[in-house]
N, C-alpha and C positions, 0 to 999 in steps of 0.2 A: 486067271481068266479076266478079260476086260468086259465090261458091260456097256452096251450102247443103248441110247434112248432115241426115240423118234422126235422130230421137231414138235409134234403135237403134245407128246408127253412132257417135254421141257416147258412149252408154253403153259400147259395146265399147272405144272408145279410152280412156275414163276407167278402165275395169276393168283394162286392160293397164297403164296408168300407175300406178294406185293399188297394184297388186301390187308395184311396185318402189320406191315412196316411203313414208316414214313416214306413219302415219295422220294425216289432217287437213291434209296439205301442199297438196293441190289447193284446198281451201276457203280456206286462208290466202292462197294466191296470188291467187285470185279476189277475196277481200276487199281485198287490197293494191291490186289493179288498180282495183277499184271506188272505193275511197277516194281514190286518186290522181286519177281522172277527176272525182270530186265536188269535190275540192280545186281542181282547175283551173277548173271551172265557177264555183265560189264566188269565185275570185280570192284570197281569204285565208280561213283556217278559224277562227282565234281569234275567239270571240264570236258566230259565226254560229249560226243555229238550223237544225237538220237534222231532218227527220221521215222515218223509215223505214216503208215499207209492207212488212210481213213476212208471207210465206206460210209454209206448213207444210213445204215441201220444202228441199232443199239450197240453193237460191237464197235462201231465207229466212235460212239460216245464214250465207251469204255476206254478206247485208245486215247482220246483227247484228254480225259481226266487223268489217265496214267501218265501221259506226257506232262501234264501240269504238275503232278507229284514229282516227277523226275527233274523238271525245271526248277522247282523249289529247292531241290538238293544240289543244284549247280550244273545240271546238264544243259547243253545247248540243244534245244528241241525245235525241229521243223516238222511240218506236216504236208503230205501230198494227199489232196482230196480226190478220191476216185469216184 
């Protein structure tokens, strides 16, 4: 069985956690996880082309930081800002 949470529940949990962690920690964690999943899907990163679809919210920031991580591993990264 899968569990779903409301947006308000997620915001509340994030607010509590962000109060205890250095600024930007959650975004960096999300970016690291996203970059790792992308690298697994790609098989290898060096020389691959990656295009980010970036929105205006925090998830967009996660995507940009993930793209930075992939670029450091040799991917050619571009971004489309939505």
